[in-house]
C-alpha positions in Angstrom: -7.2 -9.9 15.3 -5.5 -7.8 12.7 -4.5 -4.4 11.7 -3.3 -2.8 8.7 -0.4 -0.5 8.5 1.6 1.3 5.7 4.6 0.3 3.9 7.7 2.1 3.8 9.6 3.0 0.6 11.9 -0.1 1.1 9.1 -2.6 2.0 7.2 -1.3 -1.3 10.2 -1.9 -3.7 10.6 -5.5 -2.2 6.7 -6.0 -2.5 6.9 -4.5 -6.3 10.0 -6.6 -6.9 7.8 -9.7 -5.4 4.7 -9.0 -7.1 6.5 -8.5 -10.7 7.9 -12.2 -10.2 5.2 -13.8 -8.4 2.3 -12.5 -11.1 4.3 -13.4 -13.9 4.5 -16.9 -12.7 0.9 -16.9 -12.3 0.5 -15.4 -15.9 2.5 -18.3 -17.2 0.2 -20.8 -15.4 -2.9 -19.5 -16.3 -2.1 -18.3 -20.0 -0.4 -19.1 -23.0 2.5 -17.2 -22.6 6.3 -17.9 -22.0 8.0 -17.1 -19.0 9.5 -14.1 -20.6 6.5 -12.9 -22.1 4.9 -12.8 -18.8 7.7 -11.3 -16.7 7.7 -8.3 -19.2 3.9 -8.0 -19.2 3.7 -8.0 -15.1 6.6 -5.5 -15.1 4.9 -3.1 -17.5 1.7 -3.7 -15.2 3.0 -2.6 -12.5 5.0 0.1 -13.5 1.6 1.4 -14.8 -0.4 0.5 -11.8 2.3 2.5 -9.6 3.4 5.4 -11.9 4.4 7.6 -8.8 5.4 4.5 -6.5 4.1 4.5 -3.1 2.6 7.8 -3.7 0.5 6.9 -6.5 -2.7 8.4 -5.8 -5.6 5.5 -4.9 -3.4 3.0 -4.9 -3.1 1.5 -1.0 -0.7 -1.2 -0.1 -0.5 -2.5 3.6 1.4 -4.8 6.0 -1.1 -7.2 7.7 -0.2 -7.5 11.5 -1.3 -9.4 14.0 -3.3 -6.8 16.5 -1.9 -8.4 19.6 1.7 -9.2 19.0 2.7 -7.0 16.1 3.6 -9.8 14.2 3.6 -9.9 10.5 1.0 -11.9 8.7 0.8 -10.6 5.2 0.4 -8.0 2.5 -2.9 -6.3 1.1 -3.3 -4.4 -2.1 -5.9 -2.6 -3.1 -7.2 0.6 -4.7 -10.2 2.9 -4.7 -11.9 4.4 -7.4 -13.8 7.6 -7.0 -15.3 7.5 -10.4 -17.8 4.5 -9.4 -17.4 4.9 -5.6 -16.0 1.6 -5.5 -12.5 -0.2 -4.8 -10.7 -3.1 -6.4 -8.7 -5.7 -4.6 -5.5 -6.8 -6.3 -4.0 -8.8 -3.8 -4.0 -10.2 -0.9 -0.9 -12.6 0.6 -0.8 -14.1 4.2 2.4 -15.6 5.0 2.5 -19.3 4.3 3.0 -20.3 7.9 -0.2 -18.1 9.3 -2.7 -19.4 6.5 -5.7 -21.7 7.4 -5.9 -19.5 10.6 -8.5 -16.9 9.6 -6.2 -14.0 8.8 -7.2 -13.8 5.0 -11.0 -13.5 6.2 -10.1 -11.2 8.8 -8.0 -9.3 6.6 -11.0 -8.9 3.9 -13.3 -8.1 6.4 -11.2 -5.5 8.1 -10.7 -4.1 4.4 -14.4 -4.3 3.9 -15.2 -2.3 7.2 -12.7 0.4 6.2 -13.9 1.1 2.9 -17.8 1.2 4.1 -16.8 3.9 6.5 -15.1 5.9 3.9 -19.0 5.5 1.6 -17.4 2.9 -0.7 -20.3 0.8 -2.0 -18.4 -2.1 -3.9 -15.3 -4.1 -4.2 -14.2 -5.9 -7.3 -11.5 -8.4 -7.6 -10.2 -11.2 -10.0 -9.2 -14.5 -9.0 -6.7 -16.8 -11.3 -8.5 -20.0 -12.3 -6.0 -22.3 -10.4 -6.1 -20.5 -7.3 -9.3 -22.4 -5.9 -8.4 -21.4 -2.1 -8.8 -17.7 -3.1 -12.2 -18.6 -4.7 -13.2 -20.5 -2.0 -12.2 -17.7 0.5 -14.2 -14.9 -1.8 -17.3 -17.0 -2.5 -17.5 -17.8 1.8 -17.6 -14.0 2.3 -20.4 -13.2 -0.2 -18.4 -12.3 -3.5 -20.3 -13.1 -6.7 -19.3 -14.2 -10.0 -19.7 -11.5 -12.3 -17.8 -12.5 -15.3 -16.2 -15.5 -16.2 -12.9 -15.8 -18.8 -12.8 -19.3 -20.4 -9.4 -20.5 -22.4 -8.3 -23.5 -24.2 -4.8 -24.7 -25.0 -4.7 -25.7 -28.8 
């Protein structure tokens, strides 16, 4: 149903810019930071995660493509961590007009199969507290809570 395709340099730059602003917005919504602080935090994180841009070792960013029509469905970012024989799912984004059609589930299942073929034993991820749709998807796919962070604004 889906296939994964590598981003080119221009697509990666656009994705990184999107992630900086999108992540900053989510940080502002979920943590007690101003928009300016969240934007600075998000930019530092993305620059650190992609020290060598698209060529950064261990970081994998793919377009999610419909296998039959080649239509763009979304994006997927994960990393492989050889030291623990694991992977970490940073971001999955299914374009709004394709949500609710099983593409998110298919994308994660494709990622799981790909990583399993590579001998990877586990996938970790984090979900922002206000992202209930993602939380339900991960629970449906068998992901378990391993830690819970909580905060109260005073």
